[in-house]
Each structure stands twice: as C-alpha cells, then as structure tokens.
C-alpha distance (Angstrom), angle and dihedral (degrees) to the residues before:
residue distance angle dihedral
M1 . . .
A2 3.77 . .
A3 3.82 90.1 .
G4 3.77 90.7 51.2
R5 3.81 91.7 52.1
T6 3.81 90.3 50.3
Q7 3.81 92.1 50.7
R8 3.82 91.8 49.1
R9 3.78 91.0 51.4
G10 3.82 90.7 50.4
K11 3.85 91.5 50.2
G12 3.80 90.8 50.8
R13 3.80 93.4 59.8
G14 3.78 95.0 81.6
P15 3.82 123.5 -155.9
G16 3.75 121.2 -4.2
R17 3.75 132.8 56.2
P18 3.79 127.0 -43.8
R19 3.80 115.0 -89.0
A20 3.81 103.4 -81.2
S21 3.79 98.2 145.7
S22 3.75 93.3 -162.5
S23 3.76 130.6 136.7
A24 3.79 91.3 -122.9
T25 3.83 94.0 54.9
I26 3.80 92.3 50.6
H27 3.76 95.1 45.7
E28 3.80 93.0 47.2
A29 3.82 89.4 50.9
A30 3.78 91.2 49.7
L31 3.83 94.0 50.3
E32 3.80 91.4 48.2
L33 3.82 90.4 53.3
F34 3.79 93.8 44.9
L35 3.83 88.1 56.0
E36 3.78 94.3 44.5
R37 3.83 100.1 43.9
G38 3.79 107.3 12.5
Y39 3.80 125.8 -99.4
G40 3.82 95.1 -92.9
A41 3.85 93.7 52.6
V42 3.86 94.9 54.4
S43 3.84 122.4 90.7
V44 3.76 131.5 -168.4
D45 3.80 87.5 -107.8
D46 3.80 89.5 57.5
I47 3.80 91.0 50.9
A48 3.82 90.8 48.9
R49 3.82 92.4 51.6
R50 3.80 93.1 47.5
A51 3.77 92.1 47.9
G52 3.80 92.5 46.0
V53 3.84 93.3 -124.0
S54 3.75 136.6 109.6
R55 3.80 124.4 -90.3
G56 3.79 87.6 -112.7
T57 3.77 91.3 56.1
V58 3.80 90.7 53.9
F59 3.80 89.9 52.2
S60 3.79 90.2 50.8
Y61 3.84 87.4 64.9
C62 3.85 102.0 26.9
E63 3.76 129.4 33.6
S64 3.79 88.3 -158.6
K65 3.75 140.7 -5.1
A66 3.81 87.4 -94.2
D67 3.80 88.5 67.5
A68 3.80 88.8 58.6
L69 3.79 89.6 51.9
W70 3.79 92.8 48.8
V71 3.77 100.6 43.5
A72 3.85 99.2 108.5
L73 3.81 91.2 39.4
D74 3.84 92.8 46.9
A75 3.84 87.7 52.6
A76 3.80 90.5 53.3
I77 3.80 91.8 48.3
A78 3.78 89.2 50.5
R79 3.81 90.9 50.7
A80 3.78 90.3 52.0
G81 3.79 91.6 49.8
E82 3.77 92.0 49.3
A83 3.78 92.2 47.6
L84 3.79 91.8 49.7
E85 3.75 92.1 47.7
A86 3.80 91.0 49.7
T87 3.81 92.4 54.8
S88 3.82 91.2 52.3
G89 3.81 89.9 46.8
D90 3.80 96.9 52.2
G91 3.76 97.1 37.5
S92 3.80 96.0 -115.2
G93 3.82 90.7 113.8
R94 3.80 90.2 63.1
E95 3.80 91.7 48.8
R96 3.80 95.5 50.9
G97 3.85 98.1 31.6
A98 3.79 130.3 -107.4
L99 3.80 95.9 -90.7
D100 3.84 93.6 47.6
A101 3.80 87.6 50.1
L102 3.83 90.5 52.5
V103 3.83 91.3 49.0
E104 3.77 91.9 50.3
A105 3.80 92.3 45.8
I106 3.81 92.4 53.7
V107 3.82 92.1 44.7
A108 3.81 91.1 50.8
A109 3.78 91.5 46.5
V110 3.81 94.1 59.9
E111 3.81 96.2 36.0
P112 3.83 92.3 94.6
W113 3.85 89.5 62.4
G114 3.80 92.7 65.3
R115 3.80 106.3 177.7
T116 3.77 94.3 -28.6
P117 3.80 115.4 93.7
P118 3.82 121.4 -148.0
V119 3.75 110.0 -98.0
A120 3.81 91.8 -116.7
L121 3.85 89.1 60.7
R122 3.76 98.5 39.3
D123 3.77 96.6 44.7
A124 3.81 101.8 30.6
R125 3.79 92.2 117.7
P126 3.81 99.2 49.0
M127 3.81 88.2 43.4
G128 3.78 90.8 52.9
A129 3.78 86.4 -128.2
E130 3.85 101.2 123.4
A131 3.78 92.9 103.1
A132 3.82 93.3 47.3
L133 3.82 89.5 53.3
R134 3.79 93.7 45.5
D135 3.77 94.5 46.4
G136 3.82 94.5 44.2
A137 3.83 96.8 47.6
P138 3.83 101.3 80.0
A139 3.81 96.3 56.9
R140 3.78 93.6 41.8
L141 3.80 93.9 49.1
Q142 3.77 97.5 40.6
P143 3.80 96.8 89.9
L144 3.84 90.9 53.4
V145 3.82 91.3 48.1
E146 3.82 92.3 48.5
R147 3.79 92.9 49.0
A148 3.77 91.1 50.7
A149 3.80 91.8 45.8
L150 3.83 91.3 51.6
A151 3.82 90.9 52.3
L152 3.79 91.5 47.4
A153 3.80 91.1 47.8
L154 3.80 90.5 55.9
E155 3.76 90.6 47.8
R156 3.81 94.0 49.1
D157 3.76 97.6 35.6
A158 3.80 91.2 -119.9
L159 3.77 138.2 124.1
P160 3.85 113.9 -89.2
E161 3.79 90.2 -121.9
S162 3.81 94.4 48.7
P163 3.83 119.4 105.2
A164 3.81 90.1 -113.1
A165 3.76 90.0 63.9
A166 3.80 107.5 22.4
V167 3.80 105.4 45.6
A168 3.82 101.8 60.6
P169 3.83 97.7 50.5
V170 3.80 90.9 49.4
A171 3.81 91.0 49.2
I172 3.82 93.5 46.8
V173 3.81 95.0 48.1
A174 3.83 91.7 45.2
A175 3.79 90.4 49.3
A176 3.80 90.6 49.5
C177 3.84 90.6 52.6
A178 3.79 92.5 49.0
A179 3.78 92.0 46.8
L180 3.79 93.3 50.4
A181 3.82 92.7 47.3
A182 3.81 89.1 53.5
W183 3.81 92.6 42.6
A184 3.77 92.1 54.0
L185 3.78 90.4 62.1
E186 3.82 98.0 45.9
P187 3.84 112.4 112.2
G188 3.81 94.8 -148.2
R189 3.75 96.7 30.5
P190 3.85 123.8 176.7
A191 3.79 121.6 -136.0
A192 3.78 113.1 -59.5
S193 3.82 90.7 -121.9
A194 3.81 90.6 57.2
A195 3.78 94.3 46.5
V196 3.79 94.0 50.5
R197 3.80 94.2 42.9
A198 3.78 90.7 54.7
A199 3.81 89.7 52.7
I200 3.77 101.4 46.5
E201 3.83 108.4 30.7
P202 3.84 91.9 73.3
L203 3.79 90.1 53.1
A204 3.78 93.1 51.7
A205 3.80 90.6 47.9
A206 3.82 92.3 48.6
S207 3.77 91.9 50.7
R208 3.77 91.8 50.6
I209 3.83 91.1 52.2
H210 3.80 92.8 46.2
N211 3.79 92.8 52.0
D212 3.79 97.5 39.5
P213 3.83 104.2 123.7
R214 3.85 89.1 -150.1
G215 3.76 85.5 65.3
C-alpha cells in the first residue's frame, strides 16, 4: 500500500526529474538549459521545472541563476581559500612565503579538474555566459585576494592595501583566471594544475625579486 502511494505521488509530478532536491540535480539542470537556450534566456522557474523541484527549492541552493553557473568555480575558489588558510595556520606559509603559498593554493584548487574543464568554463561562449563569468569574478575572488594580501603584508611589513601587498595577489589571481579560461578551450589541454602553475609561478617570482630589499 505504501509503495502504491509513493508511485502515485511520483506519477503526479509531471515532466521534469524525480524529486531529488540536491544541489547537483539543480546545477546540472541549469547548465543543460544554459546550453540549450542561452544563459540570458533561462529563468529560475525554468531551472526548477527542468530539475523537477519547486522554485523555493532552487533558491535554497542558489541565490540566483548565476550561482548555478558558478558552482564548480566557486568550489575551486573555496578550496584555494581553505588551502591558503591552512598554510597560515600551520606555519608553512611563512616558510615558503605568502606568494608561493598562494600559487600552491590555486594549483591545489584546480587539481581535481585534471584535464576536464568545468562545463561553465568550457562552454561559456555557446552558453552566452562569458559576461556573467567576467562580471561575477571580482566579488567571488575578492576574499581570496584579501587573504593573500594580508599574508603578504605581514611578510613585507606593509599595509594590506599598499602596493607592496595588494598588487601581486591581484595579478596572480587574474593571471590564473585568464590561464584557466584559455586552458578550457585547448583541444589537447594539459592538466589544469600544470596550466595554471605555468602562468602564475613567474609572476610570484618576479614580485619576490622586485620587493627584495637586497635589490
């Protein structure tokens, strides 16, 4: 009897996926729609219908459709922040230097991608989502930049907002973003970690030389 009631409820849901109110289901539905219709033509209601959930359920996982676009990238940013925080907590950041710690945090953050780009990066152009990614990047990356600038300020005995502390983290994070955007479109791409390391290690080294008091 209970099984019959469950089946009837499932049949009454109409088109869309079964109720699996998970972040992964909603994000997958959103990315499918962005590819099919274009990012600008998709609404939260469209995502809810495709995922087979209510509008309220979508908002419990995403504050906006931009969050659905950014999910894999936000996860990488969070990993970078956690890695950077861990190095400052265990003292290894002081041993290797703030910029080296930032480089290693970014490299570690994208390592899970291997040679497979997140859909939002790989298909940003066909989705019509390039502007949404570009416009959303500064606010999402700001906490990581600020954390790195603070560590560098302590290392260089400078204020976090001073050029000695603020410029290099911004440059390194921006270079990482540009490198990953290009990497995602390469046909025979290397691992993400290798691509981003090649782009940002020279910047960290140049900043160290420029700020070396021994000149």
